[in-house]
C-alpha positions as CSV (number, residue, x, y, z in Angstrom):
1,M,122.3,116.4,102.5
2,T,125.6,114.9,103.6
3,F,128.9,116.8,103.9
4,D,132.2,115.2,103.2
5,L,134.4,117.0,105.8
6,T,137.6,115.9,104.1
7,I,136.8,118.3,101.3
8,P,137.6,122.0,102.4
9,G,134.6,123.4,100.5
10,Q,132.1,121.0,102.1
11,L,133.7,121.6,105.5
12,M,133.0,125.3,105.0
13,A,129.5,124.6,103.9
14,A,128.9,122.5,107.1
15,L,130.0,125.6,109.1
16,G,127.4,127.7,107.2
17,P,125.5,129.1,110.2
18,D,128.7,129.9,112.0
19,L,130.0,131.8,109.0
20,V,126.8,133.8,108.7
21,L,127.2,134.9,112.3
22,M,130.9,135.6,112.1
23,G,130.6,137.4,108.7
24,G,127.8,139.6,110.0
25,A,129.8,140.3,113.2
26,M,132.9,141.4,111.3
27,V,130.9,143.7,109.0
28,L,129.2,145.3,112.0
29,M,132.4,145.7,113.9
30,L,133.7,147.9,111.1
31,Y,130.5,149.8,111.0
32,A,130.5,150.2,114.8
33,A,134.0,151.7,114.7
34,W,133.2,154.0,111.8
35,K,131.1,156.5,113.8
36,P,131.6,158.2,117.2
37,E,130.0,156.8,120.3
38,S,126.3,157.8,120.7
39,D,123.1,156.3,121.9
40,G,121.6,156.4,118.4
41,H,124.6,154.6,116.9
42,Q,124.6,151.8,119.5
43,R,120.9,151.3,119.0
44,T,121.4,151.0,115.2
45,V,124.2,148.5,115.6
46,G,122.2,146.6,118.3
47,L,119.2,146.2,116.0
48,A,121.5,145.2,113.1
49,S,123.1,142.6,115.4
50,V,119.6,141.2,116.2
51,A,119.0,141.0,112.4
52,V,122.2,139.0,112.0
53,I,121.1,136.6,114.8
54,V,117.7,136.1,113.1
55,A,119.5,135.3,109.8
56,T,121.8,132.8,111.6
57,L,118.8,131.2,113.4
58,A,117.0,130.8,110.1
59,T,120.1,129.1,108.7
60,V,120.4,126.8,111.7
61,L,116.7,125.8,111.4
62,W,117.1,125.2,107.6
63,Y,120.1,122.9,108.2
64,A,118.2,121.1,111.0
65,S,115.1,120.6,108.9
66,S,117.0,119.4,105.9
67,G,118.5,116.5,107.9
68,A,122.1,117.6,107.3
69,K,124.7,115.0,108.1
70,A,128.4,114.6,107.7
71,T,131.2,112.1,107.4
72,P,133.4,111.8,110.6
73,G,135.6,114.8,111.0
74,V,136.6,117.7,113.2
75,I,133.0,119.1,113.5
76,A,129.6,117.5,114.2
77,V,126.6,118.0,112.0
78,D,123.8,116.6,114.1
79,G,120.7,117.6,116.0
80,F,122.4,118.2,119.2
81,R,124.5,120.9,117.6
82,W,121.5,122.7,116.0
83,A,119.5,122.5,119.2
84,A,122.3,124.0,121.3
85,D,122.8,126.7,118.6
86,V,119.1,127.7,119.0
87,V,119.6,128.1,122.8
88,F,122.7,130.3,122.3
89,L,121.0,132.5,119.6
90,V,117.9,133.0,121.6
91,G,120.0,134.1,124.6
92,A,122.2,136.4,122.4
93,A,119.1,138.1,120.9
94,A,117.6,138.7,124.4
95,A,120.9,140.1,125.8
96,I,121.2,142.6,122.9
97,L,117.6,143.7,123.1
98,I,117.9,144.4,126.8
99,G,121.3,146.0,126.3
100,I,120.1,148.4,123.7
101,E,118.0,150.1,126.4
102,A,120.1,149.4,129.5
103,N,123.4,150.6,128.1
104,P,122.6,154.3,128.0
105,R,121.5,154.2,131.6
106,D,124.8,152.7,132.6
107,R,126.6,155.3,130.3
108,I,127.8,152.5,128.0
109,L,127.6,154.0,124.5
110,T,130.1,151.7,122.7
111,A,128.3,150.1,119.8
112,E,130.9,147.3,119.8
113,S,129.3,145.9,122.9
114,H,126.6,144.2,120.8
115,V,129.1,143.0,118.2
116,L,131.1,141.3,121.0
117,I,128.0,139.3,121.9
118,L,127.9,138.1,118.3
119,F,131.6,137.0,118.5
120,A,131.0,135.3,121.9
121,T,128.0,133.5,120.4
122,S,130.0,132.3,117.4
123,G,132.5,130.8,119.9
124,M,129.7,129.0,121.6
125,M,128.5,127.6,118.3
126,I,132.0,126.3,117.5
127,M,132.0,124.7,120.9
128,A,128.7,122.9,120.3
129,S,130.0,121.6,116.9
130,A,133.5,120.6,118.0
131,R,134.5,117.0,117.6
132,D,138.1,117.7,118.2
133,L,139.7,119.0,121.4
134,M,141.6,121.7,119.5
135,I,138.4,123.0,118.0
136,V,136.9,122.9,121.5
137,F,139.9,125.1,122.7
138,L,139.4,127.5,119.7
139,G,135.7,127.9,120.5
140,I,136.3,128.5,124.2
141,E,139.0,131.1,123.5
142,L,136.8,132.9,121.0
143,M,133.9,133.0,123.5
144,S,136.0,133.8,126.5
145,I,138.0,136.7,125.1
146,A,134.8,138.5,124.0
147,V,133.2,137.9,127.4
148,Y,136.2,139.2,129.3
149,V,135.7,142.5,127.5
150,L,131.9,142.5,128.0
151,A,132.3,141.9,131.8
152,G,134.3,145.0,132.2
153,L,132.3,147.1,129.7
154,N,131.1,149.6,132.4
155,R,134.2,151.7,132.7
156,S,132.6,154.0,135.3
157,S,132.2,151.1,137.8
158,V,134.9,149.9,140.0
159,R,133.0,146.6,140.6
160,S,132.9,146.0,136.9
161,A,136.7,146.5,136.5
162,E,137.3,144.2,139.5
163,G,135.0,141.5,138.2
164,A,136.5,141.6,134.7
165,L,140.0,141.3,136.1
166,K,139.1,138.4,138.3
167,Y,137.3,136.7,135.4
168,F,140.3,137.2,133.1
169,L,142.9,135.9,135.5
170,L,140.9,132.9,136.7
171,G,139.7,132.2,133.1
172,A,143.2,132.2,131.8
173,F,144.2,129.9,134.7
174,S,141.4,127.4,133.9
175,T,142.3,127.5,130.2
176,G,145.8,126.4,131.3
177,F,144.3,123.4,133.0
178,L,142.2,122.6,129.9
179,L,145.1,122.9,127.5
180,Y,147.5,120.8,129.6
181,G,144.8,118.2,130.0
182,I,144.3,118.1,126.2
183,A,148.1,117.7,125.8
184,L,148.2,114.7,128.1
185,I,145.2,113.1,126.5
186,Y,146.9,113.5,123.1
187,G,150.1,112.0,124.6
188,A,148.2,109.0,125.8
189,T,146.0,108.4,122.8
190,G,147.8,110.0,119.9
191,T,144.8,111.9,118.8
192,T,142.7,114.9,119.7
193,N,139.6,113.8,117.7
194,I,136.8,113.2,120.3
195,P,135.3,109.9,118.9
196,A,138.8,108.6,118.0
197,I,139.9,109.0,121.6
198,G,137.1,106.7,122.8
199,E,138.1,104.1,120.1
200,R,141.8,104.2,121.0
201,I,141.0,103.8,124.7
202,V,139.3,100.5,123.7
203,T,141.9,99.4,121.1
204,Y,144.9,100.0,123.3
205,S,143.3,99.2,126.7
206,L,144.1,102.6,128.1
207,V,141.5,102.5,130.9
208,H,144.2,102.6,133.6
209,H,146.8,104.6,131.7
210,S,148.1,107.2,134.2
211,M,148.7,109.9,131.7
212,L,145.2,109.6,130.3
213,L,143.6,109.7,133.8
214,I,145.6,112.8,134.7
215,G,144.6,114.5,131.5
216,V,140.9,113.7,132.1
217,G,141.3,115.1,135.6
218,L,142.7,118.3,134.3
219,L,140.0,118.5,131.7
220,L,137.4,118.1,134.4
221,V,139.0,121.0,136.4
222,G,139.0,123.2,133.3
223,F,135.3,122.5,132.6
224,G,134.6,123.0,136.3
225,F,135.8,126.6,136.1
226,K,133.8,127.2,132.9
227,V,130.5,126.0,134.4
228,A,131.3,127.7,137.8
229,A,131.1,124.4,139.8
230,V,132.1,124.4,143.4
231,P,135.0,124.8,144.4
232,F,135.9,126.5,141.1
233,H,133.0,129.1,141.4
234,M,134.7,131.9,143.4
235,W,134.9,134.2,140.4
236,A,131.2,134.0,139.5
237,P,129.4,136.2,142.1
238,D,131.8,139.2,141.8
239,V,131.8,139.0,138.0
240,Y,128.0,138.6,137.7
241,E,127.5,141.5,140.2
242,G,130.0,143.9,138.4
243,A,129.1,143.2,134.8
244,P,126.3,145.1,133.1
245,T,123.0,143.4,133.8
246,P,122.3,142.2,130.2
247,I,125.8,140.7,130.1
248,T,125.3,139.0,133.5
249,A,122.2,137.3,132.1
250,Y,124.1,136.3,129.0
251,M,126.9,134.8,131.0
252,A,124.5,133.0,133.4
253,A,122.6,131.4,130.6
254,G,124.6,131.3,127.3
255,V,128.1,130.8,128.6
256,K,127.0,128.1,130.9
257,A,124.9,126.3,128.3
258,A,127.9,126.4,125.9
259,A,130.3,124.9,128.4
260,F,127.8,122.1,129.2
261,A,127.2,121.4,125.5
262,V,130.9,120.7,124.9
263,F,131.1,118.9,128.3
264,F,128.4,116.4,127.2
265,R,130.0,115.8,123.8
266,V,133.4,115.2,125.2
267,W,132.3,112.9,128.0
268,L,129.7,110.9,126.1
269,E,131.8,110.4,123.0
270,S,135.3,110.0,124.5
271,F,135.3,109.0,128.1
272,S,132.3,106.7,128.8
273,L,134.7,103.9,129.4
274,L,136.4,105.8,132.2
275,D,133.4,105.8,134.5
276,A,135.4,104.6,137.4
277,A,137.9,107.5,137.0
278,W,135.6,110.4,136.4
279,L,132.2,109.5,137.8
280,A,133.2,109.9,141.5
281,P,134.8,113.4,141.1
282,L,131.8,114.5,139.0
283,W,129.4,113.1,141.6
284,W,131.0,115.1,144.3
285,L,131.3,118.2,142.1
286,A,127.6,118.1,141.5
287,A,126.8,117.5,145.2
288,A,129.0,120.3,146.4
289,T,127.7,122.7,143.8
290,M,124.1,122.1,144.8
291,V,124.7,122.3,148.5
292,V,127.2,125.2,148.7
293,G,125.4,127.3,146.1
294,N,122.1,127.0,147.9
295,V,123.4,127.6,151.3
296,V,125.3,130.7,150.4
297,A,122.4,132.0,148.2
298,L,120.3,132.1,151.4
299,A,122.5,134.8,152.9
300,Q,122.4,137.1,149.8
301,R,120.8,140.5,150.0
302,N,121.8,141.6,146.5
303,V,119.6,140.4,143.7
304,K,122.4,140.0,141.2
305,R,124.5,138.1,143.6
306,L,121.5,135.9,144.5
307,L,121.0,135.1,140.9
308,A,124.7,134.5,140.5
309,Y,124.6,131.8,143.2
310,S,121.3,130.5,141.6
311,S,123.3,130.1,138.4
312,I,125.9,128.1,140.2
313,V,123.2,125.9,141.7
314,H,121.7,125.2,138.3
315,G,125.1,124.2,137.1
316,G,125.1,121.6,139.9
317,Y,121.7,120.3,138.6
318,L,123.1,120.0,135.1
319,L,126.2,118.1,136.4
320,V,123.7,115.5,137.5
321,A,122.6,115.1,133.9
322,V,126.2,114.9,132.8
323,A,126.9,112.2,135.4
324,A,123.9,110.2,134.0
325,G,126.0,109.6,130.9
326,T,123.0,108.7,128.7
327,P,121.1,110.2,125.8
328,L,118.3,111.0,128.2
329,G,120.8,113.1,130.2
330,S,121.7,115.1,127.1
331,A,118.0,115.5,126.2
332,A,117.3,116.7,129.8
333,F,120.1,119.2,129.3
334,L,118.5,120.7,126.1
335,F,115.1,121.0,127.8
336,Y,116.7,122.5,130.9
337,A,118.9,124.9,128.9
338,M,116.0,126.3,127.0
339,T,113.9,126.7,130.1
340,Y,116.7,128.1,132.2
341,T,117.6,130.6,129.4
342,L,114.0,131.9,129.3
343,A,113.7,132.2,133.1
344,T,117.1,133.9,133.4
345,F,116.5,136.5,130.8
346,G,113.0,137.2,132.1
347,A,114.4,137.7,135.6
348,F,117.3,139.9,134.5
349,A,114.9,142.0,132.3
350,V,113.2,142.9,135.6
351,V,116.5,143.5,137.4
352,S,117.6,145.8,134.5
353,S,114.4,147.8,134.6
354,M,114.7,148.2,138.4
355,T,118.3,149.5,138.3
356,R,118.5,153.3,138.6
357,P,120.9,155.4,136.6
358,G,124.3,155.4,138.2
359,D,123.3,152.8,140.8
360,H,125.3,149.6,140.5
361,V,123.7,147.9,143.6
362,S,120.5,145.9,143.2
363,A,119.3,145.3,146.8
364,I,116.4,143.0,147.5
365,A,114.9,145.7,149.6
366,D,114.4,147.8,146.5
367,Y,111.7,145.3,145.5
368,D,109.6,146.0,148.7
369,G,106.0,146.4,147.7
370,L,106.6,146.2,144.0
371,W,103.2,144.7,143.6
372,T,101.5,148.0,144.6
373,T,103.3,150.1,142.0
374,R,104.2,147.8,139.1
375,P,101.9,144.7,139.5
376,W,102.7,143.1,136.1
377,L,106.4,143.5,136.7
378,A,106.0,141.7,140.0
379,I,104.0,138.9,138.4
380,G,106.5,138.5,135.6
381,F,109.5,138.4,138.0
382,S,107.6,135.9,140.2
383,V,107.0,133.5,137.3
384,C,110.7,133.6,136.4
385,L,111.8,133.0,140.0
386,L,109.3,130.1,140.4
387,A,110.5,128.6,137.1
388,L,114.1,128.7,138.5
389,L,112.7,127.1,141.7
390,G,111.0,124.4,139.6
391,F,107.6,125.1,141.1
392,P,104.7,123.3,139.4
393,V,102.1,125.2,137.4
394,F,103.1,128.8,138.3
395,G,106.7,127.9,137.5
396,G,105.7,126.6,134.2
397,A,108.4,124.6,132.3
398,G,110.8,124.9,135.2
399,F,109.1,122.0,137.0
400,F,109.5,119.7,134.0
401,A,113.1,120.8,133.5
402,K,114.1,119.4,136.9
403,W,111.8,116.4,136.4
404,Y,113.6,115.3,133.3
405,V,117.0,115.7,135.0
406,L,115.7,113.5,137.8
407,Q,114.5,110.9,135.3
408,A,117.9,110.9,133.7
409,A,119.6,110.3,137.1
410,V,117.2,107.6,138.3
411,T,117.4,105.6,135.0
412,S,121.1,106.0,134.6
413,P,123.2,102.8,134.7
414,H,125.2,104.5,137.4
415,N,123.9,104.6,141.0
416,L,122.7,108.3,141.0
417,V,119.7,107.8,143.2
418,P,121.4,109.5,146.2
419,L,122.3,112.4,143.9
420,A,118.7,112.6,142.7
421,V,117.5,112.8,146.3
422,L,120.0,115.5,147.1
423,L,118.8,117.4,144.0
424,V,115.2,117.3,145.4
425,I,116.4,118.4,148.9
426,T,118.5,121.3,147.6
427,S,115.6,122.4,145.4
428,V,113.4,122.7,148.5
429,V,116.2,124.7,150.2
430,S,116.3,127.1,147.2
431,A,112.7,128.0,148.0
432,G,114.1,130.0,150.9
433,Y,115.6,132.6,148.7
434,Y,113.4,132.5,145.6
435,L,110.2,132.8,147.7
436,H,111.8,135.5,149.9
437,V,112.0,137.8,146.9
438,V,108.4,137.0,145.9
439,R,107.3,137.7,149.5
440,V,109.1,141.0,149.5
441,M,107.3,142.1,146.3
442,F,103.8,141.0,147.4
443,M,103.7,141.1,151.2
444,R,105.8,144.2,152.2
445,Q,104.8,147.8,152.1
446,R,106.5,150.2,149.7
447,P,108.7,152.5,151.8
448,E,107.5,156.1,152.1
449,G,109.2,158.4,149.7
450,A,110.7,155.5,147.6
451,A,111.0,156.3,144.0
452,E,108.5,154.6,141.7
453,P,110.1,152.1,139.4
454,A,110.4,153.3,135.8
455,A,108.1,151.7,133.2
456,L,109.6,149.0,131.1
457,A,111.2,150.1,127.9
458,P,109.7,148.5,124.8
459,F,112.5,145.9,124.0
460,T,112.9,144.9,127.6
461,R,109.2,144.5,127.9
462,A,109.1,142.4,124.8
463,V,111.8,140.1,126.2
464,L,110.0,139.8,129.6
465,V,106.6,139.1,128.0
466,A,108.1,136.5,125.6
467,C,110.0,134.7,128.3
468,V,107.1,134.6,130.8
469,G,104.7,133.6,128.1
470,L,106.8,130.8,126.8
471,I,107.6,129.5,130.4
472,L,103.8,129.3,131.1
473,V,102.8,127.8,127.8
474,L,105.6,125.2,127.9
475,G,104.6,124.4,131.5
476,I,101.1,123.5,130.2
477,F,102.2,121.9,127.0
478,P,105.7,120.6,127.6
479,N,105.5,117.7,125.1
480,R,106.7,119.7,122.1
481,L,109.8,120.9,123.8
482,A,110.4,117.4,125.3
483,T,110.1,115.8,121.9
484,W,112.4,118.4,120.4
485,A,115.0,117.6,123.2
486,R,114.7,113.8,122.8
487,T,114.9,114.0,119.0
488,N,118.1,116.1,119.2
489,A,119.7,114.3,122.1
490,L,123.4,113.4,121.8
491,V,123.8,109.7,121.0
492,A,127.4,108.5,121.3
493,T,128.8,106.2,118.7
494,P,128.3,102.7,119.9
495,L,131.6,101.1,120.9
496,A,132.5,97.8,122.5
497,Y,134.1,99.6,125.3
498,K,131.6,98.4,127.9
499,T,133.2,94.9,127.6
500,A,136.7,96.1,126.8
501,P,139.4,93.9,128.4
502,P,141.2,95.4,131.4
503,A,144.7,96.6,131.0
504,P,147.4,94.0,131.9
505,G,148.0,93.9,135.6
506,S,144.8,95.6,136.5
507,P,142.5,94.1,139.2
């Protein structure tokens, strides 16, 4: 089926999955506010939220299988959008399932917490579908406002309040960069439509236009904040540590994947011609993020902060795929995003289960000798950490995720071989902190008198088993996921920009 986006009714139909999610979220918001706070009420709303996600996922898969297309307009109807939506919805369902059981332990009984995840996910889906910079801004704001509240949801924790305030202030600051960059790009090209920007750069020879270049630079800064790239990463460790554990996992996986999805679409469809302007800054952003994130992670003694810096590092790896500027780069992103989402939620399912009531600090020392008391928990956590490391066989699909990013870098028309070498070196460095946690669990004695970790709650166990199982299966049989990623890769509209004439007076 083909949607004519100039007709309002068909535009709404093209937004079908988004409307299913938003409609369900609004109904559940009213229901959540209808009754007093209680554990039973938040569980009911949580399970209903998962049902809404399942219905949305079914709608997405139906649109994808029907080969839905659309005329050029403000939203995209393509495989990249549907594939990104699947990643977001899987992450949202996992966050809610873990949160249903983790919230009472953290004395969070507000049922609205699950509904806010639905609203944040709807913002992510809008970002993935956006083909206009104003729609990008709308999606980012819808996602960000919900996540600001989620980060500070634990009102009994000073760390949570501090992290939420930092996230809000720096998030608003980065949004200012983004919006001002959009304004300058509009001033230079006369449009905010993403494909039209690329066409006008060619038509009017704007490659060296100062207003456009400054706008692109501000856009890069705004996206740098959203993906927590160095040096725009300072908010991430405190926010990830202070937020409730399921929300930390959701931010590390979902929010980052959404930011990269829109990053890919904007860069591939609008600014491929501006390689000389944006490639060098992006190259250094990726290099600094990989190096700084790994070095600082080595010094961490708190599991949530370690995983926060790990998330920053993985953002650096994905920046390499963005810098490749090819469909293979976007395919590598989809493969990586799915694998990283599984590994992240599997790891945080263990962290959530290891967090004691009223304890907001997750020290690595708490995992000493975990193998002797909860062997399957230690094995599951190890698989997730090895997947994040990119270790072959035992790390499952994590190895192939990095392999595809390296392929995209090496085959890129840009000279990214040094960046690919740096990715390999920093991956080796990351073994220092991932394997340290594994060593602690398997090679240290459990301290005398240490409390035995509680058994996994049913939903959290289901998330961990599903994540670990999929990581291992996809590590043995990666072809299906790789084919899915290649089929849904983002392919920019061909333009004659590679041979566009230089601007008058340019060298």
